[in-house]
SEGULUM-9111 format. One record per residue (C-alpha): x, y, z; residue number from 1; residue in three letters. Coordinates in pm, 1 decimal, padded with zeros to 6 digits. Example, Ala and Ser with C-alpha at 12.3 -4.5 7.8 and 13.67 -1.06 7.14 Angstrom:
! residues 2
<baba><X>01230.0</X><Y>-00450.0</Y><Z>00780.0</Z><nr>1</nr><rest>ALA</rest></baba>
<baba><X>01367.0</X><Y>-00106.0</Y><Z>00714.0</Z><nr>2</nr><rest>SER</rest></baba>
! end
This chain:
! residues 85
<baba><X>-00099.2</X><Y>-00538.2</Y><Z>-01044.0</Z><nr>1</nr><rest>ILE</rest></baba>
<baba><X>-00257.0</X><Y>-00363.8</Y><Z>-01357.7</Z><nr>2</nr><rest>ALA</rest></baba>
<baba><X>-00298.4</X><Y>-00716.1</Y><Z>-01507.4</Z><nr>3</nr><rest>HIS</rest></baba>
<baba><X>-00435.0</X><Y>-00855.2</Y><Z>-01172.9</Z><nr>4</nr><rest>LEU</rest></baba>
<baba><X>-00690.1</X><Y>-00566.3</Y><Z>-01158.8</Z><nr>5</nr><rest>ARG</rest></baba>
<baba><X>-00795.1</X><Y>-00637.4</Y><Z>-01534.3</Z><nr>6</nr><rest>SER</rest></baba>
<baba><X>-00872.4</X><Y>-00977.1</Y><Z>-01438.3</Z><nr>7</nr><rest>MET</rest></baba>
<baba><X>-01102.7</X><Y>-00839.8</Y><Z>-01169.1</Z><nr>8</nr><rest>ASN</rest></baba>
<baba><X>-00868.4</X><Y>-00951.8</Y><Z>-00874.5</Z><nr>9</nr><rest>VAL</rest></baba>
<baba><X>-00979.8</X><Y>-00693.9</Y><Z>-00578.8</Z><nr>10</nr><rest>PRO</rest></baba>
<baba><X>-00671.7</X><Y>-00684.4</Y><Z>-00381.7</Z><nr>11</nr><rest>GLY</rest></baba>
<baba><X>-00551.5</X><Y>-00542.4</Y><Z>-00140.7</Z><nr>12</nr><rest>PRO</rest></baba>
<baba><X>-00190.2</X><Y>-00505.8</Y><Z>-00294.2</Z><nr>13</nr><rest>PHE</rest></baba>
<baba><X>00123.7</X><Y>-00464.9</Y><Z>-00111.3</Z><nr>14</nr><rest>ILE</rest></baba>
<baba><X>00489.4</X><Y>-00406.7</Y><Z>-00248.0</Z><nr>15</nr><rest>VAL</rest></baba>
<baba><X>00776.9</X><Y>-00448.8</Y><Z>-00009.1</Z><nr>16</nr><rest>VAL</rest></baba>
<baba><X>01087.5</X><Y>-00302.1</Y><Z>-00134.5</Z><nr>17</nr><rest>ALA</rest></baba>
<baba><X>01417.2</X><Y>-00165.1</Y><Z>-00041.7</Z><nr>18</nr><rest>PRO</rest></baba>
<baba><X>01367.1</X><Y>00177.7</Y><Z>00130.5</Z><nr>19</nr><rest>LEU</rest></baba>
<baba><X>01555.5</X><Y>00391.7</Y><Z>-00131.9</Z><nr>20</nr><rest>ALA</rest></baba>
<baba><X>01333.9</X><Y>00243.2</Y><Z>-00407.8</Z><nr>21</nr><rest>THR</rest></baba>
<baba><X>00982.9</X><Y>00351.7</Y><Z>-00235.5</Z><nr>22</nr><rest>LEU</rest></baba>
<baba><X>00948.5</X><Y>00688.6</Y><Z>-00416.5</Z><nr>23</nr><rest>PRO</rest></baba>
<baba><X>01026.3</X><Y>00526.6</Y><Z>-00751.1</Z><nr>24</nr><rest>ASN</rest></baba>
<baba><X>00754.7</X><Y>00260.0</Y><Z>-00669.8</Z><nr>25</nr><rest>TRP</rest></baba>
<baba><X>00504.3</X><Y>00510.6</Y><Z>-00595.4</Z><nr>26</nr><rest>VAL</rest></baba>
<baba><X>00585.2</X><Y>00705.0</Y><Z>-00918.7</Z><nr>27</nr><rest>ARG</rest></baba>
<baba><X>00544.5</X><Y>00405.0</Y><Z>-01120.9</Z><nr>28</nr><rest>GLU</rest></baba>
<baba><X>00207.1</X><Y>00320.4</Y><Z>-00981.7</Z><nr>29</nr><rest>PHE</rest></baba>
<baba><X>00117.1</X><Y>00690.4</Y><Z>-01059.5</Z><nr>30</nr><rest>GLN</rest></baba>
<baba><X>00247.8</X><Y>00672.2</Y><Z>-01407.8</Z><nr>31</nr><rest>LYS</rest></baba>
<baba><X>00128.0</X><Y>00317.6</Y><Z>-01513.9</Z><nr>32</nr><rest>TRP</rest></baba>
<baba><X>-00170.8</X><Y>00268.4</Y><Z>-01321.6</Z><nr>33</nr><rest>LEU</rest></baba>
<baba><X>-00337.0</X><Y>00620.5</Y><Z>-01219.7</Z><nr>34</nr><rest>PRO</rest></baba>
<baba><X>-00673.6</X><Y>00461.4</Y><Z>-01140.3</Z><nr>35</nr><rest>SER</rest></baba>
<baba><X>-00530.9</X><Y>00298.6</Y><Z>-00838.1</Z><nr>36</nr><rest>LEU</rest></baba>
<baba><X>-00459.7</X><Y>00507.4</Y><Z>-00543.5</Z><nr>37</nr><rest>PRO</rest></baba>
<baba><X>-00103.8</X><Y>00428.3</Y><Z>-00381.7</Z><nr>38</nr><rest>VAL</rest></baba>
<baba><X>00026.0</X><Y>00501.1</Y><Z>-00031.9</Z><nr>39</nr><rest>VAL</rest></baba>
<baba><X>00367.3</X><Y>00491.9</Y><Z>00069.5</Z><nr>40</nr><rest>ARG</rest></baba>
<baba><X>00343.6</X><Y>00325.1</Y><Z>00421.7</Z><nr>41</nr><rest>TYR</rest></baba>
<baba><X>00644.9</X><Y>00456.2</Y><Z>00614.9</Z><nr>42</nr><rest>HIS</rest></baba>
<baba><X>00746.9</X><Y>00702.0</Y><Z>00878.3</Z><nr>43</nr><rest>GLY</rest></baba>
<baba><X>00716.1</X><Y>00715.8</Y><Z>01250.4</Z><nr>44</nr><rest>THR</rest></baba>
<baba><X>00508.5</X><Y>00467.3</Y><Z>01451.5</Z><nr>45</nr><rest>GLY</rest></baba>
<baba><X>00227.4</X><Y>00734.2</Y><Z>01500.7</Z><nr>46</nr><rest>PRO</rest></baba>
<baba><X>00245.9</X><Y>00840.6</Y><Z>01135.4</Z><nr>47</nr><rest>ASP</rest></baba>
<baba><X>00169.8</X><Y>00480.7</Y><Z>01016.5</Z><nr>48</nr><rest>ARG</rest></baba>
<baba><X>-00092.0</X><Y>00444.0</Y><Z>01290.7</Z><nr>49</nr><rest>GLU</rest></baba>
<baba><X>-00272.3</X><Y>00735.1</Y><Z>01151.6</Z><nr>50</nr><rest>ARG</rest></baba>
<baba><X>-00253.3</X><Y>00610.3</Y><Z>00803.9</Z><nr>51</nr><rest>MET</rest></baba>
<baba><X>-00404.1</X><Y>00279.6</Y><Z>00940.8</Z><nr>52</nr><rest>LEU</rest></baba>
<baba><X>-00687.1</X><Y>00474.1</Y><Z>01107.6</Z><nr>53</nr><rest>ARG</rest></baba>
<baba><X>-00783.5</X><Y>00660.5</Y><Z>00776.5</Z><nr>54</nr><rest>SER</rest></baba>
<baba><X>-00668.4</X><Y>00571.8</Y><Z>00429.7</Z><nr>55</nr><rest>THR</rest></baba>
<baba><X>-00557.1</X><Y>00234.2</Y><Z>00527.1</Z><nr>56</nr><rest>LEU</rest></baba>
<baba><X>-00841.9</X><Y>00131.7</Y><Z>00749.2</Z><nr>57</nr><rest>ASN</rest></baba>
<baba><X>-00882.3</X><Y>-00242.0</Y><Z>00729.6</Z><nr>58</nr><rest>PRO</rest></baba>
<baba><X>-01242.4</X><Y>-00219.9</Y><Z>00706.5</Z><nr>59</nr><rest>LYS</rest></baba>
<baba><X>-01201.3</X><Y>-00072.3</Y><Z>00378.3</Z><nr>60</nr><rest>ASN</rest></baba>
<baba><X>-00986.6</X><Y>-00321.9</Y><Z>00226.1</Z><nr>61</nr><rest>LYS</rest></baba>
<baba><X>-01266.8</X><Y>-00479.6</Y><Z>-00017.6</Z><nr>62</nr><rest>LYS</rest></baba>
<baba><X>-01328.8</X><Y>-00146.9</Y><Z>-00151.5</Z><nr>63</nr><rest>GLN</rest></baba>
<baba><X>-01198.7</X><Y>-00083.7</Y><Z>-00531.3</Z><nr>64</nr><rest>PRO</rest></baba>
<baba><X>-01065.6</X><Y>00264.3</Y><Z>-00393.7</Z><nr>65</nr><rest>SER</rest></baba>
<baba><X>-00848.0</X><Y>00098.7</Y><Z>-00148.2</Z><nr>66</nr><rest>TYR</rest></baba>
<baba><X>-00485.5</X><Y>00193.1</Y><Z>-00227.2</Z><nr>67</nr><rest>PRO</rest></baba>
<baba><X>-00199.1</X><Y>-00017.1</Y><Z>-00291.5</Z><nr>68</nr><rest>ALA</rest></baba>
<baba><X>00045.1</X><Y>00002.3</Y><Z>-00023.8</Z><nr>69</nr><rest>ILE</rest></baba>
<baba><X>00414.6</X><Y>00033.2</Y><Z>-00091.3</Z><nr>70</nr><rest>VAL</rest></baba>
<baba><X>00645.5</X><Y>-00024.3</Y><Z>00205.2</Z><nr>71</nr><rest>THR</rest></baba>
<baba><X>01015.8</X><Y>-00108.9</Y><Z>00309.0</Z><nr>72</nr><rest>SER</rest></baba>
<baba><X>01111.4</X><Y>-00450.7</Y><Z>00426.6</Z><nr>73</nr><rest>TYR</rest></baba>
<baba><X>01174.6</X><Y>-00299.5</Y><Z>00774.9</Z><nr>74</nr><rest>GLU</rest></baba>
<baba><X>00824.8</X><Y>-00153.3</Y><Z>00829.3</Z><nr>75</nr><rest>VAL</rest></baba>
<baba><X>00656.1</X><Y>-00467.0</Y><Z>00676.9</Z><nr>76</nr><rest>ALA</rest></baba>
<baba><X>00833.8</X><Y>-00694.8</Y><Z>00949.0</Z><nr>77</nr><rest>ILE</rest></baba>
<baba><X>00769.8</X><Y>-00419.0</Y><Z>01215.7</Z><nr>78</nr><rest>LYS</rest></baba>
<baba><X>00386.8</X><Y>-00383.5</Y><Z>01136.4</Z><nr>79</nr><rest>ASP</rest></baba>
<baba><X>00311.1</X><Y>-00743.5</Y><Z>01009.0</Z><nr>80</nr><rest>GLU</rest></baba>
<baba><X>00028.6</X><Y>-00779.2</Y><Z>01241.5</Z><nr>81</nr><rest>LYS</rest></baba>
<baba><X>-00140.1</X><Y>-00454.7</Y><Z>01148.7</Z><nr>82</nr><rest>LYS</rest></baba>
<baba><X>-00092.4</X><Y>-00493.8</Y><Z>00787.9</Z><nr>83</nr><rest>LEU</rest></baba>
<baba><X>-00252.3</X><Y>-00830.8</Y><Z>00786.8</Z><nr>84</nr><rest>ASN</rest></baba>
<baba><X>-00575.0</X><Y>-00747.1</Y><Z>00976.3</Z><nr>85</nr><rest>LYS</rest></baba>
! end
């Protein structure tokens, strides 16, 4: 993702990984690509809805400050339509 950003690929970027590895992914982003905000998209349905209304608002997807999304397979499947907006 750091390479893509250096090539001016705007994103948005999503990492779908096993649930147990999500905190590791967030730490790796913070360590290796601190200029890109990162959000762990997980939690209850209402928690995820709040994220989509604020930090992950689809209207902001083209902004350079739009965060990389780290989520689990289960949540990605559950919220596929919302994440594809």
